[in-house]
C-alpha positions as YAML, in Angstrom:
chain: A
units: angstrom
residues:
- id: 1
  name: MET
  ca: [-4.47, 16.33, -22.22]
- id: 2
  name: GLU
  ca: [-2.46, 17.21, -19.11]
- id: 3
  name: ALA
  ca: [1.30, 16.80, -19.42]
- id: 4
  name: SER
  ca: [2.82, 14.31, -17.04]
- id: 5
  name: ARG
  ca: [4.84, 15.64, -14.16]
- id: 6
  name: PRO
  ca: [8.55, 14.91, -14.15]
- id: 7
  name: ARG
  ca: [9.54, 12.21, -11.64]
- id: 8
  name: ALA
  ca: [12.50, 12.74, -9.34]
- id: 9
  name: LEU
  ca: [14.18, 10.43, -6.86]
- id: 10
  name: VAL
  ca: [15.93, 12.08, -3.92]
- id: 11
  name: VAL
  ca: [18.50, 9.86, -2.21]
- id: 12
  name: GLU
  ca: [19.70, 11.52, 1.00]
- id: 13
  name: ASP
  ca: [20.26, 10.12, 4.50]
- id: 14
  name: ASP
  ca: [19.74, 13.47, 6.25]
- id: 15
  name: ALA
  ca: [15.97, 13.53, 6.85]
- id: 16
  name: ALA
  ca: [15.73, 17.33, 7.11]
- id: 17
  name: LEU
  ca: [17.67, 17.87, 3.89]
- id: 18
  name: ARG
  ca: [15.66, 15.14, 2.13]
- id: 19
  name: THR
  ca: [12.44, 16.91, 3.14]
- id: 20
  name: LEU
  ca: [13.79, 20.30, 2.00]
- id: 21
  name: VAL
  ca: [14.67, 18.89, -1.43]
- id: 22
  name: ARG
  ca: [11.36, 17.04, -1.73]
- id: 23
  name: VAL
  ca: [9.25, 20.08, -0.86]
- id: 24
  name: ASN
  ca: [11.15, 22.40, -3.20]
- id: 25
  name: LEU
  ca: [10.78, 19.99, -6.11]
- id: 26
  name: GLU
  ca: [7.11, 19.32, -5.39]
- id: 27
  name: LEU
  ca: [6.40, 23.05, -5.29]
- id: 28
  name: GLU
  ca: [7.80, 23.22, -8.83]
- id: 29
  name: GLY
  ca: [5.60, 20.42, -10.14]
- id: 30
  name: PHE
  ca: [7.77, 17.34, -9.67]
- id: 31
  name: GLU
  ca: [6.44, 14.02, -8.48]
- id: 32
  name: VAL
  ca: [9.04, 13.01, -5.89]
- id: 33
  name: ALA
  ca: [10.04, 9.73, -4.33]
- id: 34
  name: ASP
  ca: [12.74, 9.65, -1.72]
- id: 35
  name: ALA
  ca: [15.09, 7.23, -0.04]
- id: 36
  name: GLY
  ca: [17.02, 7.66, 3.17]
- id: 37
  name: THR
  ca: [18.82, 4.33, 3.23]
- id: 38
  name: TYR
  ca: [20.90, 2.38, 0.76]
- id: 39
  name: ARG
  ca: [18.30, -0.41, 0.73]
- id: 40
  name: ASP
  ca: [15.45, 2.02, -0.03]
- id: 41
  name: ALA
  ca: [17.49, 3.69, -2.77]
- id: 42
  name: ASP
  ca: [18.34, 0.32, -4.31]
- id: 43
  name: ALA
  ca: [14.65, -0.67, -4.36]
- id: 44
  name: ALA
  ca: [13.53, 2.66, -5.84]
- id: 45
  name: ILE
  ca: [16.16, 2.50, -8.55]
- id: 46
  name: ALA
  ca: [15.14, -1.07, -9.39]
- id: 47
  name: ALA
  ca: [11.51, 0.08, -9.75]
- id: 48
  name: GLY
  ca: [12.67, 2.83, -12.12]
- id: 49
  name: GLY
  ca: [10.63, 5.41, -13.98]
- id: 50
  name: PHE
  ca: [12.55, 8.48, -12.86]
- id: 51
  name: ASP
  ca: [13.40, 11.46, -15.05]
- id: 52
  name: VAL
  ca: [16.18, 12.65, -12.71]
- id: 53
  name: VAL
  ca: [17.91, 11.40, -9.57]
- id: 54
  name: LEU
  ca: [19.55, 13.57, -6.92]
- id: 55
  name: LEU
  ca: [22.03, 11.22, -5.27]
- id: 56
  name: ASP
  ca: [23.99, 11.79, -2.07]
- id: 57
  name: VAL
  ca: [27.55, 10.53, -2.60]
- id: 58
  name: HIS
  ca: [27.77, 8.95, 0.86]
- id: 59
  name: LEU
  ca: [24.59, 7.37, 2.15]
- id: 60
  name: CYS
  ca: [24.74, 6.39, 5.82]
- id: 61
  name: GLY
  ca: [28.50, 6.05, 5.45]
- id: 62
  name: ARG
  ca: [28.21, 3.85, 2.38]
- id: 63
  name: ASP
  ca: [29.55, 4.82, -1.03]
- id: 64
  name: THR
  ca: [26.79, 5.11, -3.66]
- id: 65
  name: HIS
  ca: [28.91, 4.78, -6.79]
- id: 66
  name: ASP
  ca: [27.38, 1.40, -7.67]
- id: 67
  name: LEU
  ca: [23.92, 3.03, -7.60]
- id: 68
  name: LEU
  ca: [25.27, 5.80, -9.81]
- id: 69
  name: ASP
  ca: [26.64, 3.24, -12.27]
- id: 70
  name: ARG
  ca: [23.25, 1.50, -12.48]
- id: 71
  name: LEU
  ca: [21.45, 4.78, -13.09]
- id: 72
  name: ARG
  ca: [23.94, 5.79, -15.76]
- id: 73
  name: ALA
  ca: [23.56, 2.41, -17.50]
- id: 74
  name: ALA
  ca: [19.79, 2.99, -17.53]
- id: 75
  name: GLY
  ca: [20.26, 6.45, -19.04]
- id: 76
  name: VAL
  ca: [18.78, 8.33, -16.07]
- id: 77
  name: PRO
  ca: [20.26, 11.83, -15.53]
- id: 78
  name: VAL
  ca: [21.99, 12.05, -12.14]
- id: 79
  name: ALA
  ca: [23.12, 14.98, -10.03]
- id: 80
  name: LEU
  ca: [25.46, 14.09, -7.20]
- id: 81
  name: VAL
  ca: [24.65, 16.06, -4.06]
- id: 82
  name: THR
  ca: [27.65, 16.25, -1.77]
- id: 83
  name: GLY
  ca: [29.57, 18.24, 0.77]
- id: 84
  name: VAL
  ca: [32.88, 16.85, -0.49]
- id: 85
  name: ALA
  ca: [35.12, 19.64, -1.73]
- id: 86
  name: ASP
  ca: [36.57, 17.77, -4.71]
- id: 87
  name: ALA
  ca: [33.23, 16.39, -5.92]
- id: 88
  name: HIS
  ca: [33.66, 17.94, -9.35]
- id: 89
  name: ASP
  ca: [36.08, 15.09, -10.04]
- id: 90
  name: GLN
  ca: [32.92, 12.95, -10.22]
- id: 91
  name: LEU
  ca: [31.53, 14.81, -13.22]
- id: 92
  name: ASP
  ca: [32.77, 12.10, -15.54]
- id: 93
  name: ARG
  ca: [30.38, 9.73, -13.74]
- id: 94
  name: ALA
  ca: [27.39, 12.05, -13.30]
- id: 95
  name: ASP
  ca: [25.59, 14.78, -15.23]
- id: 96
  name: ALA
  ca: [26.12, 17.40, -12.54]
- id: 97
  name: VAL
  ca: [27.41, 17.98, -9.03]
- id: 98
  name: LEU
  ca: [25.57, 20.12, -6.49]
- id: 99
  name: ARG
  ca: [27.63, 21.09, -3.45]
- id: 100
  name: LYS
  ca: [26.07, 21.26, 0.01]
- id: 101
  name: PRO
  ca: [24.98, 23.70, 1.24]
- id: 102
  name: PHE
  ca: [23.08, 24.76, -1.85]
- id: 103
  name: ASP
  ca: [20.54, 27.37, -2.84]
- id: 104
  name: PRO
  ca: [17.10, 25.70, -3.21]
- id: 105
  name: ALA
  ca: [16.49, 27.67, -6.41]
- id: 106
  name: ALA
  ca: [19.72, 26.26, -7.89]
- id: 107
  name: LEU
  ca: [18.60, 22.76, -6.92]
- id: 108
  name: VAL
  ca: [15.25, 23.17, -8.67]
- id: 109
  name: GLU
  ca: [16.85, 24.67, -11.79]
- id: 110
  name: LEU
  ca: [19.31, 21.79, -11.99]
- id: 111
  name: ALA
  ca: [16.59, 19.16, -11.56]
- id: 112
  name: GLN
  ca: [14.43, 20.81, -14.22]
- id: 113
  name: ARG
  ca: [17.35, 21.01, -16.65]
- id: 114
  name: LEU
  ca: [18.36, 17.39, -16.14]
- id: 115
  name: ALA
  ca: [14.78, 16.09, -16.32]
- id: 116
  name: ARG
  ca: [14.40, 17.75, -19.74]
- id: 117
  name: VAL
  ca: [17.53, 15.97, -20.95]
- id: 118
  name: ARG
  ca: [15.67, 12.66, -20.77]
- id: 119
  name: ALA
  ca: [12.38, 13.96, -22.19]
...
């Protein structure tokens, strides 16, 4: 029996960065859904079924902390992806913080580690 692939949701309003994250995760065996708008992220989170979420802190200028709170309540591991210098202050609300710009290998390692937390 083939093991199921971990499912990741990438929430990022920068299309190029969203594609970079998606491709790197897919190359490492993840099934990836993505969202570039708050509305798309909200719908994807409502549908559920993710093993890890990589969440941009500011999505099209809108704060995503309410999305983070919903994910946390559902027990989904979340890594905040941000360019904000003091983002580590958010660690009490998320499982990890990944600062932009980031090394794609570090991104993949983090996603793999967090996805296993839920397994």
